Structure formats: C-alpha cells, structure tokens
N, C-alpha and C positions, 0 to 999 in steps of 0.2 A: 636739524631742527627747523630751520627757516623754511625748507622745502614743504614739510607737512603743515606748518602754519600757513603758507601761501595756498595749499590744496584745501584746507579747511576754509579759508576766507573765499577762495573762489566758488566752492560749493555752497557756501551760505549766501553770497550775493549773486551767483550765476542766475538763479532762476528770476530774480528781480530784474537783472540786466536783459535777460531775454524777453521778459514780459514788456519791457519798455520798447522793444523794436516794434511791436505791434502798435504801439499808442501813436495816435495822430489821426488825420482825416483821410478817408478812404472813398472812392467812388464806386457805387455798384455797377454791374452790367446793365445796359439799356433793356428796358422791358420791351415787349412786342410793339407797344405804341411809341416807342423812342424815349420814354421817360427814365430817369434814375435818381438815385439819392446820393446825398453825401453824408457820411457817417463818421463822427469823432469818437475813436476808441480811446478809452483811458480806464484808470482804476474805478472799480464801482465805488459809488458814494456809500454804500452800506457796509463795504468790506473791501479795503484797499488791496487785500491779497488776490482779489478776483478782478476779471476784466469785463468791462461793460461797453456797450455802444449806443449812442443816441443820434437820431436823425437830425442833421443841422440845416439840411436844405433838400427840397424836392423839386426836381426840374422836370417840367412838362409831364407832371404825374396826373393821372386820371382819378387818384384817390386824394380827397381833400384832408386838410390838417395834419399832415405827417411831421411836420417840424416840431422838434422837442420830445418826439415819442421814443421810447426805449426800444431798440431792435435786437440788441445782444445783451444777454443778461447772465452773470454769474459764471463766466468761462474761467476753468482752472488751468493754469500751466501744466503741460503734460510732456515735459522733454524739450528738446532742441526745436524751438520754432512751432510748437503744436499747443493747442488748448482743447478742453472738452469739458463735459459735465455741466454745461450751461445749456441755455436755452436761446432760440431765435425767433422772433416774430415775423411771419410773412405777411406784409400788408396786403398782398393780392388776394390771399384768401382768409385774412384776419385770424390766423391760427398761430399757435406757438408749438415749436418743435424741439426736440433734443437737439443739440447742436455740438459741432467740432469746427476748428479752423487750423489751418497750417499756413507759415510763411513758405513761399516757393519763389524760384526766379521770376515767375510771371506776375506775382502779387500776393495777395491772401486769399487763399482758398477757404471759403465759407460754405458750410453744409448744414442743412436741417434734415433731420432723419425721422422717419416713422417706422417702427419695428426695424427690419434690415434694409429698408429703402431709403436712399438719401437723394436729395437734390441740392444742387449748389451752384455757386458763381465763384469766379475769380475777380475780386476787386482790386482796383489800381490805386496806389498811394497818390495822395494829392499833396500831403504836407506832413511834417512830424509834429 
C-alpha cells in the first residue's frame, strides 16, 4: 500500500518539480552583433501551471527597450524536461512563433517554429 501511495504522490508532484528545473535566469546565445539577453523563467503570472520568460537584461543589443518584455509565453510541461504549446517572441524580427523547449546537458534548447520549420538556440543557465 505504501508503494502505491508513493507512486501517486510522485506522479502528482513530479511535473511541478520538473517545471522548477527550468526556473531561473538564462543567457541567450549572442546575436551576429554580439548582443545577448538575460531571461528570467518562472511560472506565468496569469496561470502558474504554465511557464513564462521575461527579459531582465539586454547586453549590447541594437534593439531598444527590451528589458521587462515577455519573450516566452504559456509553455506547458510535456514530460521529462520538455515544454511546448507556448509561444516565443523573436525580438530580431518582432514576430511571435509557436515554441518548444527542452533541458539538455548543454543548457535549455529553445525553439520557435513556423509550420514545420524551427530555429532555435541553446541558452546557458546563469542562476536558479
């Protein structure tokens, strides 16, 4: 009986624990001009079951007024270290795309997709 209780508790809280693994501050890959962003990932303010990201710092960016803007919106946990169903805003072309992300050994792989074509980056963790 104790075994099944532990399994049920693990299933109930496993998704929440996994989502927390992505929470923290991440650095994007540098652009062609050398600029990069720092993004704080946390539960969305409008639905804490979803994951969002906000730009906290823009370093050497050629795009003005990025700090405080939402870049990741409404990502849903989708298994071990994966999220999808949300959107990502690409500041370089000022467009929003379907998005997915996954934790890898190298960092957080973040992709924006249009139809079947995706482009992405691997972000480096700065802090939890």
